[in-house]
Structure formats: C-alpha cells, structure tokens
C-alpha angles and dihedrals in degrees: 000000000000120000117220141151144195111240127193113215129157094357092303134095124232132189107225134184132180111279094016128119129227132190115220137167112288114294123210095231120100124248116285093020126126121255124191124208111203101170101087115170100179135006136189117200116179094332094314112122120211120188120196125228084234097315133019110239121227093015119120137173118212121204141168125230107239101179147336118227145158120260125226117299117264114206117218117196127191115194134176117188122229094015102076091240118147125152123179123191136167136216131194116195119219113238137179129216114218128192114214109226107171140006109206114202 
C-alpha cells in the first residue's frame, strides 16, 4: 500500500507522500537543505490509518528544498468612481518547492 500523511505547515494542510513534491510558502532554509515537518495530523502506513488528537507524536516527515521561486502575478486595482482615480499594482508571492523523501512512523 501507499504511505501518505497530512502535514500542517504555515497555517495550511498538505497531503504528502514519499517521492512527491509540494509547493509551500517560502521557507528560510537554503536550496538542497533538509526540512523536517513534525506537525502530522493524519498518517496512513500500509493501509493502517492513524488520526492525531490533534497531532501524532513521534511521527516526522523529512523533505528537501528543491527551489525557491515567485508565484504568478496577482493584480490589485484600486478605483474610485467620478474622481478619475485608478491605481493598478501587482504582487508575486515567494514560494518553495519541497521534495518529500521519507515519512517516519
């Protein structure tokens, strides 16, 4: 069976499996460094489901930071009618791509 887990990181939840990749908000670690997720909410090991209350103790997910990049541009527009006011700005959020190497149960 396939091993996977639900990880909480940066206020969001991600479904991860060994060999998979996830995209999260920018992490402070450099590229090609190891990152450990220790907030595991749910884990499946060989068909056996474990649910945390709220977290599963002694379970960790190890990953490697592949790259840091900017996401698509989001356009922000401010507009006031009848006063000829229009301001357009853009924002690109920094993201990191992480390769999941091992889920330790």
